[in-house]
C-alpha positions in Angstrom: 81.8 82.3 75.1 79.0 83.0 73.5 79.4 81.7 69.2 77.5 83.0 66.6 76.1 80.6 64.0 74.6 81.3 60.5 72.8 78.6 58.9 71.2 77.7 55.6 68.5 75.4 56.2 66.5 73.1 53.2 63.5 73.5 52.6 61.1 70.9 50.2 58.8 71.9 48.0 56.9 68.9 47.3 54.7 67.5 45.6 52.9 64.6 46.5 53.0 62.1 49.2 55.0 59.7 47.5 57.5 62.4 47.1 57.2 63.7 51.0 58.1 59.8 51.4 61.1 60.1 49.0 62.5 62.8 50.7 61.7 61.4 54.5 64.0 58.5 53.0 67.0 59.6 51.6 67.3 62.6 53.9 69.2 62.7 57.1 66.9 63.3 59.8 63.9 65.2 58.1 61.0 67.2 59.5 58.4 67.1 57.6 55.1 67.0 60.2 52.6 64.7 59.8 50.1 67.6 59.9 51.4 69.1 56.3 51.8 65.3 55.2 47.9 64.7 55.6 47.6 69.1 54.2 49.5 67.4 50.9 47.5 64.3 50.9 43.9 65.5 51.4 44.8 68.8 48.4 42.4 69.2 45.9 44.4 71.6 44.1 48.2 70.0 45.4 50.1 72.6 43.5 48.9 75.8 45.0 48.6 74.0 48.5 52.3 73.3 48.0 53.5 76.4 47.6 51.7 78.0 50.2 52.5 75.4 52.9 56.6 76.2 51.5 56.1 79.8 51.6 54.6 79.5 55.4 57.6 77.3 56.2 59.9 79.8 54.8 58.1 82.9 56.3 58.9 81.0 59.8 61.9 79.7 59.3 62.8 83.6 58.5 61.8 84.3 62.4 64.6 81.7 63.7 68.1 84.0 65.0 71.0 82.8 63.0 69.1 81.3 59.9 71.3 83.0 57.3 69.1 81.8 54.5 67.0 78.9 52.8 67.8 76.2 49.9 64.4 75.5 48.5 64.5 71.7 47.3 62.6 71.8 44.1 63.9 68.9 42.0 60.6 68.2 40.0 59.1 72.3 39.7 62.2 74.4 38.7 59.8 77.0 38.4 58.1 76.5 41.8 61.2 77.6 43.9 60.4 81.3 42.0 57.1 81.4 43.0 57.2 80.5 46.1 59.8 83.3 47.3 57.7 84.9 45.6 54.5 84.5 47.4 56.7 84.6 50.9 57.2 87.9 50.6 61.2 87.3 51.7 63.2 89.3 49.7 67.4 88.9 50.1 68.7 91.6 52.8 64.8 91.8 54.1 64.4 90.2 57.8 60.7 90.9 58.3 58.2 90.5 55.0 55.5 92.1 56.9 57.5 95.4 57.0 57.6 95.8 53.0 
């Protein structure tokens, strides 16, 4: 029998490499790829790059069947969550931001 499951993913808005390390220590089985940590570490405009990384992640997660939504974890930059949603092009009930 086929079962359908809807999941909510958590996507952290990382403010620094230190913040990424904290998320990895405090979260059970976090998945922050090394290339993302390197991109943040090497960034000259960390906030903008972080917003773009998070928006890119939301767009990719949006393509995965069974994902019903995302929790943007923005502890140090709550306004950033709103910006990420806008940058991603994803709105409630919209499955493909490219068709907006």
